[in-house]
BAFI-780648 format. One line per 3 residues: number of its first residue (from 1); their letters; for each residue x, y, z of N, C-alpha, C, O. Coordinates in nm, 3 decimals, always signed. Each point is the difference from the previous one (the first is absolute). Layout:
! residues N
NUM) A) X,Y,Z,X,Y,Z,X,Y,Z,X,Y,Z; ...
//
This chain:
! residues 144
1) XXX) +0.084,-0.120,+0.001,-0.083,+0.121,+0.000,+0.087,+0.124,-0.002,+0.098,+0.007,+0.074; -0.132,+0.091,-0.157,+0.076,+0.121,-0.011,-0.055,+0.101,+0.100,-0.113,+0.045,-0.012; +0.194,-0.009,+0.111,-0.044,+0.092,+0.106,+0.028,+0.145,-0.038,-0.036,+0.090,+0.075
4) XXX) +0.098,-0.065,-0.189,+0.038,+0.137,-0.037,-0.119,+0.093,-0.006,+0.008,+0.109,+0.056; -0.121,-0.145,-0.120,-0.110,+0.094,+0.000,-0.049,+0.047,+0.134,-0.032,+0.117,+0.018; +0.025,-0.212,+0.081,-0.040,+0.037,+0.135,+0.102,+0.092,+0.062,-0.039,+0.095,+0.067
7) XXX) +0.166,-0.119,-0.087,+0.103,+0.088,+0.056,-0.009,+0.140,-0.061,+0.017,+0.101,+0.068; -0.043,-0.098,-0.198,-0.012,+0.131,-0.069,-0.123,+0.074,+0.053,+0.005,+0.122,+0.021; -0.114,-0.192,+0.001,-0.121,+0.065,+0.056,+0.030,+0.059,+0.137,-0.034,+0.115,+0.028
10) XXX) +0.098,-0.194,+0.058,+0.036,+0.048,+0.130,+0.099,+0.116,-0.005,-0.007,+0.093,+0.080; +0.100,-0.102,-0.175,+0.097,+0.107,-0.018,-0.071,+0.131,-0.039,+0.033,+0.107,+0.051; -0.130,-0.117,-0.142,-0.076,+0.118,-0.039,-0.073,+0.059,+0.121,-0.002,+0.122,+0.019
13) XXX) -0.057,-0.209,+0.062,-0.067,+0.046,+0.123,+0.098,+0.071,+0.093,-0.031,+0.105,+0.055; +0.151,-0.164,-0.039,+0.099,+0.059,+0.089,+0.049,+0.133,-0.053,+0.023,+0.092,+0.078; -0.005,-0.079,-0.208,+0.041,+0.130,-0.061,-0.107,+0.106,+0.030,+0.033,+0.110,+0.043
16) XXX) -0.160,-0.144,-0.065,-0.105,+0.096,+0.023,-0.004,+0.039,+0.149,-0.017,+0.118,+0.032; +0.033,-0.213,+0.056,-0.005,+0.026,+0.143,+0.117,+0.090,+0.045,-0.012,+0.077,+0.095; +0.125,-0.090,-0.166,+0.121,+0.081,+0.031,+0.002,+0.133,-0.077,+0.091,+0.082,+0.018
19) XXX) -0.188,-0.062,-0.102,-0.004,+0.124,-0.079,+0.101,+0.000,-0.111,+0.044,+0.107,-0.042; -0.005,-0.226,-0.010,+0.097,-0.010,-0.107,-0.072,-0.028,-0.131,-0.097,-0.075,-0.004; +0.148,+0.137,-0.106,-0.055,-0.030,-0.131,+0.045,-0.139,-0.041,+0.115,-0.038,+0.026
22) XXX) -0.204,-0.039,-0.090,+0.035,-0.131,-0.050,+0.053,+0.017,-0.141,-0.074,-0.013,-0.098; +0.204,+0.042,+0.087,+0.062,+0.023,-0.130,+0.041,-0.132,-0.062,+0.009,-0.103,+0.066; +0.018,+0.109,-0.198,+0.045,-0.121,-0.074,+0.130,-0.050,+0.059,+0.016,-0.121,+0.018
25) XXX) +0.078,+0.210,+0.012,+0.129,-0.040,+0.054,-0.015,-0.064,+0.136,+0.061,-0.104,+0.025; -0.142,+0.162,+0.065,-0.021,-0.060,+0.130,-0.061,-0.139,-0.013,+0.043,-0.094,+0.067; -0.143,+0.081,-0.155,-0.068,-0.130,-0.020,+0.098,-0.103,-0.052,-0.002,-0.113,+0.047
28) XXX) +0.087,+0.149,-0.141,+0.098,-0.096,-0.057,+0.104,-0.038,+0.106,+0.038,-0.117,+0.010; +0.009,+0.212,+0.066,+0.101,-0.031,+0.103,-0.061,-0.096,+0.103,+0.062,-0.100,+0.036; -0.184,+0.129,+0.010,-0.064,-0.085,+0.097,-0.028,-0.139,-0.058,+0.025,-0.100,+0.066
31) XXX) -0.076,+0.095,-0.188,-0.032,-0.128,-0.062,+0.126,-0.088,-0.018,-0.005,-0.121,+0.023; +0.114,+0.182,-0.064,+0.125,-0.075,-0.011,+0.048,-0.050,+0.133,+0.057,-0.109,+0.007; -0.077,+0.184,+0.098,+0.040,-0.043,+0.134,-0.086,-0.117,+0.046,+0.051,-0.093,+0.063
34) XXX) -0.181,+0.096,-0.092,-0.090,-0.112,+0.033,+0.044,-0.126,-0.068,-0.005,-0.108,+0.060; +0.050,+0.119,-0.185,+0.041,-0.117,-0.080,+0.140,-0.051,+0.035,+0.041,-0.105,-0.049; +0.034,+0.179,+0.134,+0.141,-0.029,+0.025,+0.016,-0.076,+0.130,-0.017,+0.060,+0.107
37) XXX) +0.049,-0.189,-0.109,+0.019,-0.078,+0.121,+0.141,+0.022,+0.060,+0.029,-0.052,+0.108; +0.057,+0.127,-0.175,+0.141,+0.007,+0.042,+0.035,+0.125,+0.084,+0.118,+0.027,+0.022; -0.219,+0.048,+0.024,+0.031,+0.119,+0.081,+0.097,+0.091,-0.074,+0.111,+0.022,+0.050
40) XXX) -0.148,+0.032,-0.166,+0.096,+0.077,-0.080,+0.041,+0.131,+0.060,-0.072,+0.058,+0.081; +0.189,-0.013,-0.122,+0.047,+0.136,+0.034,-0.067,+0.096,-0.097,-0.061,-0.040,-0.098; +0.074,+0.169,+0.128,-0.051,+0.103,-0.092,+0.067,-0.012,-0.135,-0.065,+0.017,-0.104
43) XXX) +0.194,-0.046,+0.105,+0.073,-0.014,-0.126,-0.051,-0.119,-0.084,-0.012,+0.011,-0.122; -0.019,-0.124,+0.187,-0.051,-0.116,-0.073,-0.142,+0.032,-0.053,-0.033,-0.038,-0.113; -0.049,+0.105,+0.190,-0.135,+0.038,-0.050,+0.016,+0.094,-0.119,-0.068,-0.016,-0.101
46) XXX) +0.156,+0.111,+0.113,+0.021,+0.094,-0.111,+0.039,-0.073,-0.131,-0.052,+0.031,-0.107; +0.143,-0.125,+0.118,+0.044,-0.074,-0.118,-0.116,-0.080,-0.062,-0.015,-0.005,-0.122; -0.066,-0.058,+0.208,-0.115,-0.077,-0.049,-0.104,+0.089,-0.066,-0.057,-0.036,-0.102
49) XXX) +0.031,+0.152,+0.160,-0.105,+0.088,-0.047,+0.039,+0.083,-0.122,-0.089,+0.045,-0.073; +0.216,-0.023,+0.049,+0.046,+0.078,-0.118,-0.041,-0.065,-0.131,-0.007,+0.066,-0.103; -0.021,-0.197,+0.108,-0.049,-0.065,-0.124,-0.139,+0.047,-0.032,-0.034,+0.010,-0.117
52) XXX) -0.049,+0.019,+0.216,-0.137,+0.044,-0.018,-0.008,+0.153,-0.007,-0.080,+0.056,-0.075; +0.163,+0.011,+0.155,-0.002,+0.147,+0.011,+0.141,+0.052,-0.020,+0.072,+0.027,+0.096; -0.031,-0.012,-0.224,+0.140,+0.039,-0.028,+0.040,+0.134,+0.064,+0.118,+0.022,+0.027
55) XXX) -0.214,+0.067,-0.003,+0.033,+0.132,+0.055,+0.006,+0.001,+0.154,+0.031,+0.103,+0.059; -0.059,-0.215,+0.004,+0.001,-0.008,+0.147,+0.142,+0.023,+0.057,+0.094,-0.069,-0.038; -0.082,+0.163,+0.126,+0.131,+0.026,+0.063,+0.014,-0.081,+0.128,-0.098,-0.036,+0.066
58) XXX) +0.223,+0.010,-0.034,+0.033,-0.066,+0.126,-0.045,+0.085,+0.118,-0.048,-0.054,+0.100; +0.063,+0.185,-0.111,-0.045,+0.089,+0.108,-0.151,-0.013,+0.025,-0.044,+0.002,+0.115; -0.034,-0.016,-0.221,-0.144,-0.018,+0.015,-0.032,-0.130,+0.072,-0.090,-0.003,+0.084
61) XXX) +0.162,-0.103,-0.114,-0.021,-0.127,+0.067,+0.033,+0.016,+0.148,-0.078,-0.043,+0.085; +0.190,+0.104,-0.053,+0.039,+0.021,+0.144,-0.109,+0.083,+0.070,-0.046,-0.038,+0.108; +0.006,+0.148,-0.166,-0.098,+0.087,+0.069,-0.135,-0.069,+0.014,-0.069,+0.015,+0.101
64) XXX) +0.032,-0.092,-0.204,-0.129,-0.074,+0.007,+0.004,-0.107,+0.109,-0.094,-0.012,+0.079; +0.203,-0.064,-0.073,+0.010,-0.101,+0.104,-0.003,+0.062,+0.139,-0.063,-0.055,+0.091; +0.131,+0.170,-0.073,+0.000,+0.066,+0.128,-0.141,+0.048,+0.036,-0.040,-0.006,+0.117
67) XXX) -0.035,+0.053,-0.215,-0.139,+0.041,+0.023,-0.084,-0.118,+0.041,-0.076,+0.007,+0.096; +0.090,-0.117,-0.170,-0.078,-0.120,+0.029,+0.029,-0.049,+0.143,-0.091,-0.034,+0.076; +0.220,+0.032,-0.041,+0.043,-0.049,+0.136,-0.057,+0.096,+0.106,-0.050,-0.046,+0.102
70) XXX) +0.058,+0.173,-0.125,-0.049,+0.099,+0.098,-0.150,-0.019,+0.027,-0.047,+0.022,+0.112; -0.026,-0.064,-0.213,-0.146,-0.019,+0.013,-0.039,-0.144,+0.033,-0.118,-0.034,+0.000; +0.218,-0.053,+0.028,-0.027,-0.137,+0.042,-0.046,-0.091,-0.113,-0.059,-0.105,+0.027
73) XXX) +0.082,+0.140,-0.150,-0.044,-0.083,-0.115,+0.099,-0.110,-0.032,-0.036,-0.104,-0.055; +0.164,+0.128,+0.090,+0.108,-0.097,-0.017,+0.087,+0.004,+0.122,-0.014,+0.087,+0.086; +0.106,-0.183,-0.081,+0.096,-0.008,+0.110,+0.139,+0.004,-0.055,+0.028,-0.066,-0.101
76) XXX) +0.058,+0.138,+0.162,+0.144,-0.002,-0.030,+0.062,-0.100,+0.088,-0.008,+0.011,+0.123; +0.071,-0.112,-0.181,+0.070,-0.104,+0.077,+0.140,+0.050,+0.031,+0.080,+0.028,-0.089; -0.053,-0.017,+0.217,+0.131,+0.054,+0.042,+0.102,-0.115,-0.011,-0.020,-0.108,+0.056
79) XXX) +0.126,+0.134,-0.127,+0.109,-0.096,-0.019,+0.133,+0.063,+0.033,+0.008,+0.122,+0.020; +0.096,-0.199,-0.015,+0.136,+0.054,+0.020,+0.061,+0.052,-0.131,+0.106,+0.062,+0.000; -0.174,-0.089,-0.110,+0.047,+0.055,-0.130,-0.022,+0.148,+0.001,-0.069,+0.052,+0.087
82) XXX) +0.128,+0.016,-0.182,-0.021,+0.145,-0.011,-0.131,+0.033,-0.068,-0.049,+0.112,+0.013; -0.008,-0.207,-0.086,-0.127,+0.022,-0.069,-0.119,-0.046,+0.083,+0.002,-0.108,+0.058; -0.107,+0.192,-0.052,-0.125,-0.045,+0.060,-0.068,-0.099,-0.091,+0.014,+0.007,-0.122
85) XXX) -0.087,-0.099,+0.180,-0.076,-0.098,-0.076,-0.147,+0.016,+0.041,-0.029,+0.031,+0.116; -0.063,-0.053,-0.210,-0.140,+0.033,+0.020,-0.094,-0.114,-0.027,+0.030,-0.089,-0.079; -0.147,+0.091,+0.148,-0.100,-0.100,-0.024,-0.139,+0.059,+0.029,-0.013,+0.097,+0.075
88) XXX) -0.086,-0.156,-0.132,-0.139,+0.033,+0.033,-0.032,-0.087,+0.120,+0.016,-0.122,-0.006; -0.061,+0.181,+0.114,-0.029,-0.073,+0.123,-0.132,-0.072,-0.016,-0.105,+0.063,-0.009; +0.109,-0.195,+0.007,-0.123,-0.081,-0.019,-0.048,-0.055,+0.135,-0.120,+0.001,+0.026
91) XXX) +0.207,-0.047,+0.055,-0.033,-0.060,+0.130,+0.120,+0.010,+0.092,+0.112,+0.016,-0.049; -0.129,-0.024,+0.178,+0.114,+0.002,+0.089,+0.098,-0.111,-0.036,-0.039,-0.116,-0.016; +0.166,+0.152,+0.004,+0.104,-0.102,-0.028,+0.136,+0.061,+0.039,+0.011,+0.118,+0.035
94) XXX) +0.088,-0.202,-0.042,+0.136,+0.036,+0.032,+0.091,-0.032,-0.118,-0.048,-0.051,-0.101; +0.176,+0.080,+0.110,+0.091,-0.018,-0.114,+0.127,-0.075,+0.038,+0.058,+0.018,+0.107; -0.019,-0.103,-0.200,+0.135,-0.066,+0.003,+0.080,+0.068,-0.112,-0.048,+0.010,-0.113
97) XXX) +0.168,+0.035,+0.144,+0.083,+0.068,-0.102,+0.134,-0.072,-0.004,+0.069,-0.019,+0.101; -0.035,-0.021,-0.224,+0.128,-0.063,-0.024,+0.111,+0.105,-0.004,-0.008,+0.096,-0.077; +0.109,-0.115,+0.156,+0.111,+0.102,+0.006,+0.097,-0.015,-0.115,+0.090,+0.083,-0.017
100) XXX) -0.107,-0.188,-0.064,+0.084,-0.014,-0.120,-0.067,+0.053,-0.127,+0.056,+0.084,-0.070; -0.176,-0.134,+0.040,-0.069,+0.040,-0.124,-0.107,+0.105,+0.018,-0.058,+0.048,-0.098; +0.029,-0.011,+0.223,-0.099,+0.102,+0.038,-0.142,-0.038,-0.034,-0.088,+0.087,-0.005
103) XXX) +0.062,-0.212,-0.017,-0.138,-0.047,-0.023,-0.078,+0.017,+0.127,+0.050,-0.027,+0.109; -0.174,+0.073,-0.121,-0.089,+0.019,+0.113,-0.115,-0.099,-0.015,-0.060,-0.010,-0.107; +0.031,-0.063,+0.213,-0.112,-0.095,+0.001,-0.091,+0.033,+0.115,+0.046,+0.024,+0.112
106) XXX) -0.177,-0.021,-0.140,-0.097,+0.022,+0.106,-0.025,-0.131,+0.075,+0.007,-0.109,-0.057; -0.037,+0.122,+0.189,-0.047,-0.118,+0.074,-0.096,+0.041,+0.108,+0.003,+0.114,+0.046; -0.087,-0.204,-0.008,-0.099,+0.024,+0.105,+0.056,-0.052,+0.134,+0.072,-0.099,+0.004
109) XXX) -0.107,+0.168,+0.101,+0.045,-0.043,+0.133,-0.108,+0.041,+0.100,+0.019,+0.093,+0.078; -0.134,-0.164,-0.081,-0.115,+0.036,+0.085,+0.031,+0.011,+0.149,-0.051,+0.089,+0.067; +0.135,-0.178,-0.015,+0.028,+0.002,+0.142,+0.075,+0.131,+0.039,-0.018,+0.051,+0.110
112) XXX) +0.101,+0.001,-0.200,+0.069,+0.125,+0.025,-0.100,+0.117,-0.010,+0.007,+0.095,+0.079; -0.098,-0.102,-0.174,-0.099,+0.104,-0.017,-0.093,+0.010,+0.121,-0.047,+0.109,+0.034; +0.020,-0.222,+0.029,-0.095,-0.004,+0.111,+0.065,+0.008,+0.139,-0.069,+0.019,+0.100
115) XXX) +0.200,-0.033,-0.097,+0.071,-0.001,+0.132,-0.014,+0.135,+0.070,-0.006,+0.105,-0.064; +0.002,-0.109,+0.193,-0.002,+0.120,+0.084,+0.135,+0.072,-0.020,+0.106,-0.063,-0.003; -0.113,+0.195,-0.008,+0.124,+0.077,-0.014,+0.067,+0.009,+0.137,-0.066,-0.001,+0.103
118) XXX) +0.199,+0.011,-0.105,+0.075,+0.023,+0.127,-0.045,+0.135,+0.063,-0.046,+0.090,-0.070; +0.061,-0.080,+0.201,-0.043,+0.116,+0.073,+0.063,+0.131,-0.057,-0.068,+0.102,-0.012; +0.193,-0.109,-0.023,+0.067,+0.121,-0.053,-0.068,+0.048,-0.129,-0.014,+0.120,-0.021
121) XXX) -0.028,-0.212,-0.065,-0.072,+0.038,-0.122,-0.138,+0.054,+0.029,-0.043,+0.098,-0.061; -0.026,-0.161,+0.153,-0.135,+0.048,+0.037,+0.004,+0.137,+0.064,-0.089,+0.082,-0.022; +0.192,-0.058,+0.103,+0.017,+0.129,+0.068,+0.045,+0.110,-0.094,-0.017,+0.118,+0.030
124) XXX) +0.074,-0.153,-0.142,+0.056,+0.096,-0.093,-0.103,+0.091,-0.062,+0.023,+0.120,-0.016; -0.139,-0.176,-0.018,-0.105,+0.079,-0.066,-0.087,-0.090,-0.081,-0.010,-0.120,+0.029; -0.056,+0.173,-0.133,-0.090,-0.076,-0.086,+0.080,-0.077,-0.104,+0.079,+0.060,-0.072
127) XXX) -0.097,-0.189,+0.064,+0.063,-0.085,-0.102,-0.100,-0.016,-0.114,-0.113,-0.044,+0.021; +0.154,+0.080,-0.142,-0.089,-0.005,-0.117,+0.016,-0.131,-0.078,-0.096,-0.048,-0.060; +0.214,-0.008,+0.061,+0.018,-0.126,-0.069,+0.129,-0.067,+0.048,+0.089,+0.063,+0.056
130) XXX) -0.084,-0.193,-0.082,+0.118,-0.077,+0.035,+0.058,-0.056,-0.131,-0.073,-0.050,-0.085; +0.201,+0.060,+0.074,+0.067,-0.052,-0.120,+0.132,-0.061,+0.040,+0.086,+0.068,+0.056; -0.069,-0.193,-0.084,+0.128,-0.068,+0.030,+0.073,-0.015,-0.131,-0.058,-0.044,-0.100
133) XXX) +0.184,+0.079,+0.100,+0.087,-0.021,-0.117,+0.116,-0.090,+0.047,+0.074,+0.032,+0.093; -0.063,-0.144,-0.162,+0.106,-0.099,+0.031,+0.096,-0.006,-0.116,-0.038,-0.021,-0.115; +0.166,+0.040,+0.150,+0.105,-0.008,-0.102,+0.072,-0.130,+0.010,+0.014,-0.056,+0.109
136) XXX) +0.031,+0.006,-0.222,+0.073,-0.124,-0.007,+0.043,-0.024,-0.141,+0.012,+0.094,-0.078; +0.012,-0.220,+0.044,+0.038,-0.041,-0.135,-0.101,-0.102,-0.051,-0.022,-0.103,+0.064; -0.039,+0.131,-0.178,-0.104,-0.090,-0.056,+0.060,-0.130,-0.049,+0.121,-0.009,-0.021
139) XXX) -0.205,-0.091,+0.001,+0.045,-0.131,-0.049,+0.062,+0.008,-0.138,+0.091,-0.076,-0.032; -0.139,+0.170,-0.054,+0.058,+0.016,-0.136,+0.145,+0.040,+0.012,+0.085,-0.053,-0.071; -0.055,+0.146,+0.160,+0.136,+0.048,+0.018,+0.088,-0.103,+0.071,+0.121,-0.006,-0.022
142) XXX) -0.184,-0.076,+0.107,+0.078,-0.104,+0.070,+0.027,-0.117,-0.093,+0.077,-0.089,+0.036; -0.138,+0.087,-0.152,+0.019,-0.110,-0.092,-0.087,-0.120,+0.027,+0.025,-0.110,-0.049; -0.129,+0.132,+0.127,-0.088,-0.112,+0.034,-0.136,+0.022,-0.047,-0.087,-0.084,+0.021
//
């Protein structure tokens, strides 16, 4: 089943709620991100989208991703690389990141999501989300 039309409908609703125009470039950037299972960087998205929109600038991709992230439409995956990586947030999940090839894989960890926070975290303030990032070396890089 193709979930893209439902994501695009929700995206249009989110743009209207945020007071953003639903431009062709925004729609194409968001749609490409929905179709991308690899948590692409802005540079990777730009390269993919230049085939459809030859006039699209890298700066526009960066600014658009920052706008989407600011309005909660996408998530920036924090990595130790210098490039940010992006995804459309579909459900609570965590990330495994290979320190050799930089591949990012999503995984579910319900017990972590449901666990009581330590006192220091509870006392800190309001927690809006939990995200675990685990670094290591994937089986492809290990040769297995």
